N, C-alpha and C positions, 0 to 999 in steps of 0.2 A: 512614275512616282510610286514608291513602295510604302506600305503602312505596316506597322507592328500591331499584331493582335493585342487588344487590351487585356484579354483573359490570361495570357501567359505571364505578364508582369505581376498580376495579382497572385498567381499561383506560386511564382518564385518568392514573393514576399511572405506568403503563408507557410511555405515549407519549413523554413528555419524555426518559426514559432511552434509548429507541430512537433518537430524533433526535440526542441527544448522542453515542451510540455511532457512528452513521452519519457524523456530522460529523467525529469524530476519525479514523475510518477513511479518509474522503475526504482529510483533511489529511495523513495519513501516506502515502497513495499519491501524492499530489501532490508531497510533499517527496522521495520516492524518485525520481520521474521528473525532478524539477528537478536532483537530484544527478547523474543521468545526463546531462542537458543540459549542466550546467556542466563535467562531466568531459569530455564530447565537445568542448566549446569550448576549455577551458583545460588539460585534463589531458595528461600525458605519454604517449608511446607505450611499449609493452613491446617491448624489443629483445632478440632471441634470436640469439646467435652460435653457429654450429655449423660442421661441416666443409664443408657445401655453401654456406655464405654467411651473410648476415645477414637475419633476418626481423623485420619490425616489425608489431606489431598494436596498434591503438588501444586504450587502456585502457578506453574506453567500452564496448567489446564485452563485457568481463568484467563490468563494473558493470551493464550491461543484463541480463545473465543473472540476476544476483542481484536486481535490481529486479523482474524478471518473477516470480521465485519469491516474493519478498516481497509483491508485489501479490496474488498468488493466496492467500497465507496471510491477509493482512489482509482481503481481500475476503470470504473464506470465514467468518471469525469476526466481522467488523464489519458485514456486511450481511445476515446470516441472522436470521430472526425467531425469537426464543426464546419459548416459550409459558409 
């Protein structure tokens, strides 16, 4: 009489879930950085008027900071192996 190891069936069920989670994480990170790209190409500048003159900052600088933070969060939870 042969028996099938219980561990291998759990591993086969877990593998598609991990692949789907990693795929969605990759897609989310890609969309964040595409938003940065399109904002850098077509987005307006942030204009600050003060007593010393006018300062302009590309809005992509601010969006890049948030995309970086979002990438770290999504990567931490999307690419970690849960047991």
